[in-house]
N, C-alpha and C positions, 0 to 999 in steps of 0.2 A: 246761391243762398241769399240773394239780395232781398232785404225786407221791404223795400219800396220799389214800385215799378218805375221804369224810365229814369235810371240814375245817370246823371252827367258827372264826368270826372274832368277837372280842369287844372292845369299847371301853367307856370310862367317861365321856368328855366329848364335847361337840359337835364339837370339832376332830378328835378321834379317830374319831368316828362317820363323818365324811366320808371319811377315808382307809380306814377299815374297810369301808365300803360298796364302795369301789373294789376293794379286795383280794378281798372276798367274791365280787363279780361276776366278777372275773378267774379265780378259782379254782373257781368253781361251788360255793362253800361256803354255809353258813348263818350269817347275821349275828345277833349277840346284843347288845342294847343296853339301858341302863336304861329302865324302863317309860315315863318321861316323854318319851323321844324315839324309842321303838321304832316307833310307828305311822307316823311320817314316812318311815321307811326300810324299811317292811315287814319289820321284824326281830322276832326272838323276844324278848319282854320279860323282864327280870329285876328283882328288887327288892334282892337282896343279892349283891354281887360274890363274896363268899366262898362262898355257897351255889351260885352258878352255876358257879364253878370246880370245886367238889366234884362237881357233876353231870357236867361235861365230862371231868374227869380219870377218873371212874369209869365213864363210859358208853361208847358205841360210837364216839365221835369219835376217830379215829386221828391227827388233826392239829389243833392249836389255834394260831391266830395272835392274839396279844394286842397291841392297839394302846394302849400305856400304858407307864409307867416300868418298867424292869427290876426295880427293888426291889419294886414291887407284885406283879409276876408271881412273883418268888421266894417272897414270903410266901404267896401264894395257893396255889401248887402244892406247897410243902414238906410239908404234912401228908398229902399223898396219894401221895407217891412210893413205888414198890414196887421195881422193878428196871429196868435198861435194856432188858430183853427184854419188859417189860409196859407201861411208861409210854408215853403217846402222844408224838408229836413236838410240841414247843412252840417257837414262834418269837415273838420280841418285837420290836415296831416302835415307834419314837418317833412322836409325833403328826404330825410334818411329813414323815415318810417318808425320813429321812436314812439310817437303818440298819435292816437286817432281821437280827436276832441269833438264831442257832441256840442255843436255851436249854436244851433237854432232848431226849435221845434222838437225838443227831445222826446216828449211823450206823444203829443197829438200828431206830429209829422213823422215820427219814427226815427229821429236822428240817434237816439240811444241804441236802438237795434242796429242801425246802419253803422255806428261806430264800432260795435262788436263784430259786425260782419267784415269791416275793413281790417280790424285788428287780427281777425282769423286768417286773413290773406297775407298780411305783411309781417305779422309777429309783433305789432305795436301794442302798447298799453292803451286800452280804451279809457278815455277820461270822461266821466259822467258826473255832473254836479247837481242834478235835480234832487230835491229834498228826500223823496221816497227812497231812492237808492243810497243816498248818503247815510241814512239811518239804519241800513242793513249791514251786518258785518260778518256774514257766514258765506263761505264759498264751498260748493260741493263738486268734487271731482268724480268722474264716472267713466267706467269702461264696460264694454259689453261685447258679446259675440256678434259676429256679422249676422244681420237679419233678425235680431231680437225684437220682439213685438213691443209696441207702445205700452200695452197694459203691464208687461213685465217690468219695463223701465219705470213707469209711474209707481208701481208697487214698491220697487226697490228704493226709489227716492223718498217716498213717504215713510217706509220702514226705517231707512237710514236716519232720517230727521227725527223720528220718534226715539230711536236708540240714543241719539245725541242730545235729546231733551229740548229740541226746537221744532218749529213748524216750517212748512215750506215757504210761508210768506216772510220768514226771517232770512231767507237766502238772497244774497245780492246777485249771485252768479252761479251758473252751472258750467263746468269746463271739462274738456276732454282733449284727446290727442288729434293731430292734424288729419289722420286717416279716417276719422269718424265724421267728416264734414258732409258726407252723403248718406249717413245712417238714418234711414227714414223713420224708424221707430223712435230714435232719440230726438230727432227734429220735431216730430209730431208731439211727443210727450212734453217737451219744453214749451211749445205753443199752448198746449192745454193748461200748463201751470202758469203761463204768463210771465216767464222768467227770461233773463238774458242768457245767451249761450256763446261761449268763446272757445275756439280751438287753438291750441298751442303748437308751434312748429317743432319738428324733430330736434332741432339744435338745442332747444330748452332742456330736453330730457337727457341729452348727451353731454351737457356741460359738466366737466370733471370736478368743478368746485362744489357741486352738490353731491351729497352722499346718501342717495335714496336706497331704501331696502330693495334688494334685487329679488324679483320673483321669476321663477323658471319660465312660465308661459309667455309673458311679454318679452323677456329677453330672447327666448328661442324664436318667437314668431315675428317680433317687431324690432329686436335689437336695442330695446330700451328697458330699464329696470322695472318699470311699472307704468300704469296709466292713471288710475283713480287718485292714489295718494300723492304722487308727484304733481299731478294737475292741480289739485286743491292747494298745495303748498306754493307752487309757482305762480298761481293767479292771485293769491291773497296778499294783502299788505301786512307785513310783520305777523306772519301766521303762527298760530298754536294749534296743533292737531287735536281736534275735539273728538272725532271719530276716526280711528285708524282704519286702514284697508279692511273692508267688510264685504264678504261675498253673500249676496242674496239671490238665490237661484242662479241665473246665468249673468247676473249684473254685479259689478264691483263698485262699491261706494266708499268715499272718504270725505270727511267734512273738516274744514279748518275755520277757526274763529280768528278774525283780524284783530290785532292788538293796536287799536286806534286810541288816541289820547282822549277823545270825547265820546267814545262809543259806550 
């Protein structure tokens, strides 16, 4: 589900290498590690981090995921910046996978989409700071039967938004469960709508601190209380449920509004 072709994933420490290998495998990218640990991960070796970044920034890689401190990434890419129309997408991840930060070329280069793709692999929170996304404060959770067609999903999303009194361009994010990452109809529908899509890990739904309403189907088939409503609430910041779980044909929708100070 990599949104940009030829993604390079780079790390500097042993802890970072483990996470970088997971990200690289999930994105179908190429892993780059210091020479001392590259063989163990079948990675491309490098001796100088600065030289490796120079190669990646000036080469054919259109996406770079750096598993290291944001400050290091800033210093490494700064000498090679050209313009938002030429620079590759750069996403920064901390070594424990807490955040996936869209660092460079969020819109034009696809770093915003790449950050959500990384977050869907690691369970991280995608950090997006571009103005268009910052001014949207609705998150739509969605569940569907396997093989549901794009048209049915588009219809459900639009109907759900209408019932909630919003339009699709007020959605910041569409989110679903981990097992929907290869759901073709869902992926195609989100591309048509031009929205971001995030998948949450099983552990998020199983956290006993959350008391989601239990529905028979998801509990019986997936072992989790639900998909649409928990997804919307888990992915939103300070959420208020705007549209509770609503079934539209074979698609389940829920919408949360984020309680942000300046929204």
